[in-house]
N, C-alpha and C positions, 0 to 999 in steps of 0.2 A: 469662166473661172479666171481669177487673178493669178497670173503666172509669175510676173515680175512686178514688184511693188517698190517704188522709189518714194520715200517719205521724208519731207522736210530737209532735203540736202542743202547744206551750206558748206562752202569750202573756201578757205583763205590760204594763200601761199605766203609763208613767212621767210624773210631773210634777216640778216643782222640789222639792217637799217630800215626795212620797210615791211608792210603787209599789204598784199593785193588780194582782194576778194574776187574769185573767179566765178562762183556760183552762189545764188541767194534764193533760198526757200523753193527748191525744186521738188514738186510732188507730182507723180503720174503713175499710171498702171498700164501694163501691157498684158494682153490675153494670150493664152497658149495658141500657137500656130499663126499669130498675127505678125505682119511685116510693118514696122513703123520706121519713120525717118526723123532724124534730128536735123533741122534746117535753120540757118541763120547766118548773119555776117560774121566776119573774123572777130575774135575776142568775146564771143558769147559763151564760151566754155563747153562746146559740144564734145571735144575730145577729152577734156577733163572729166566730164560726166561719164563718158564711155569707160574711161580708166577706173572710175569709182565703181561702176556697175560690174566691171570685170574683176573687181577685188584687188586691183593693182595699187590703188590709192585708198586710204581710209579717210572719209570726209571729216571735216572739222565738226560738223553736226549732221544729224539725220541717219537714216538707215536704208539699206537696199537688201531686199530679200527675194530669193528665187524659190518658188514653191515653199514659201514660209520658212526658208532657211537663210540665215545671213550669208551673203555671197563670199565674205572673206573666210568662211569655214568650209566652202565647197572646193572639191578637187576635180579638175577635168570636166566641168559641167558647161564651161563657156569657151567657145571658139572665137578666134580673132583673125580677121582678114584685113590686111593693110594696103595702103597705096602701092608700096613696093612688095614684090612677091617674097623676098627674103629666102629664096631657095639657096641651098649651099652649092656653089658652082662645082666643087670637087666631088659631089655625090651624084649618083645617077637619079633619074626620076623615081625609080622604085625606092631607092634609099630615102629620098626626100619625102615621099608620101607616107612612108612608114615611120618617120622620125618621131612624131608625137606619140605613137603607140609604144615605141621603144623607150622613150623617156619616161613614160608613165608605167612602164613594166606591164603593159597590157596586150602586148603583141602575141596573138595566137594565129594558128593556121586559118581559122575561120575569119578573123578580123583582117588578115592579110588578103584573103580572097575578096572580102567586102571592099577593101581599098582598090583592088584591081578592077572590080566590077564598076566602081565609081569612075575610075579612069576611063574605062570603056564607054560609059555613058557620056562622058565629057568629050568623046571623040578622040581620045588619046590612047586607045588600045594599040599596043605594039611599040609604044615609045618608052617602055619601062627601062631599057638599057641605055637610053640616050642621056645627054647631060643638058642642064639649063641653057648653056650657050648655043645649043643646036635648035632651040625653040624660039618662036616669036614671043613678043611681050604678052599677047593675048593668051597664047598657049601656056606660058609660065603662070599667068594668073589662074588659069584653070587647074593647073597642078597644085597651086597654093590652096585653092578651094577644096580639092580632093584631100590634101593633107589635113585641112581643118575638119572636114566632114568625117574623115576616117576615124577620128576619136569619138564620133557620135555625141557631140555636145548638145545640151538641151537648148542653149541659147547661142545664136551666131551674131557676132558683132562685125560690121563692115565699115571700116573707116576710110571713106573715099577710095574704094578699091579700083575704080575705073578711071580716075582722074589723070593718070599718066599715059593713057592709051589714046590712039587716034579715034576719031568720032565713030567711024564705021565699026571698028572692033568693040568699042564701048557699047554700042547699041546691040550688037550680037551677044555680048557677054551679059548685058542686062537681061535679055530674054532667057539665056541659058541658066543664069543664077536663079532668076525668078521661078522658072519651071522646076529646077532641081529642088529648091526649098519647098515649093508646094508639094512636090512628089513625096518628099520625106516628112512633110508636116512640121517643118522647123519654124521656130520663132526667131525673128531677126530684127536687128536694129541697124539702120544705115545712117551714117553721118555723111552729109553732103552739102555743097554750096549750090548744087544744080537743082533749081526748082522743077524742071522737066523730069529729071531723073527721080526725084522724090515722088512726084505725082504718078509717074508710070509704074513704079515698083511697089508703092505703099498701100496699106489699108488706112493708115492715119499718118498725119504729118504734124510734128510738134515744132512750132516756130519759136525760136529763142531771140531775146533781145540782149545786147551786150553791156558790159561794164557796169555792174556785174551781170553774169548770165542769169536770165530769168525766163520762165516759160511765159511767152507773150500770148500765144493763141494756138488752139488745136484745130486742125482741118480734117474733116472726114472725107475720104476719097469716095466719090459716087460708086454705087454697086456696078454700074455698067462699065466703069473703068477697071475696077478690081478684078473683074472676071476675064479681062483681056491680057494678052502678053504685052510687055512694056512697049514694044514697037507699035503694036496696034493701038494701044492706049494713047500714044502721042498723036495719032491721027483721028481720034474720035472727036465728035462735035462737042462733047462735054469737057474736053481737055482745055481749050483756050480760056473758058470762063474761070475755071479754078486757077489756072496759071495767072491770070490777071488779078484775081483776088489776093493771091499770095504775094505777087509782085507789089501790089499797092501797100500791103501790110509791111513788107520789107522797106519800101520807100519811107513809110511813116516812121519806122524804127530808126532808120539811118538819118532822118531829118531831125531827130530829137537831140 
């Protein structure tokens, strides 16, 4: 089933003296429950496309629909997780994870309990009364993920959420996020510069070329990697071959 449909997206940023085309003729589909990555060099419009999918930007041309509904008409269906956790330092962990529910006026006793259960699953049970400054970077990102999942979005957007973390924490969070999304059957899009991360976490990888951003090639991740946790996938014999294939395509793109 086509869950997310991106059709003929073209986007140009206009200023008083110039026009810069960020995206040109982007069309792709994402199935329900699928984890896909947007990969490519700087300037290929990955984050712009993510903003368009989230309904934050209206494209110059083209349409984006989620379950056959235009994304700009949807409310609270798309969750966003960014490179920075953006937790409010003066609010407790409990207050932070319930913030999205309060803003959307959908906080109930049942949903509050759901958020606390998520916190427990993330290994943060008992931290409800603490504050962001008392937590490590990896712990804060887990809280940010709970805050996002607590609103039960149909689509989760991950914009380089691990890039500010040390490598060991990054690998642990890849496994945790991957397992959590599979458990809840969530559909997710990851924006990343990291080939290894894209392979380890994704079902498919969309490789973009820059200036303007275009869909260059789509890579299907082998089944034997899809069924593994990200850390295990990085150590599988099928991993290096796919890594080299994507690396060569990136080199070709950057050589043009």
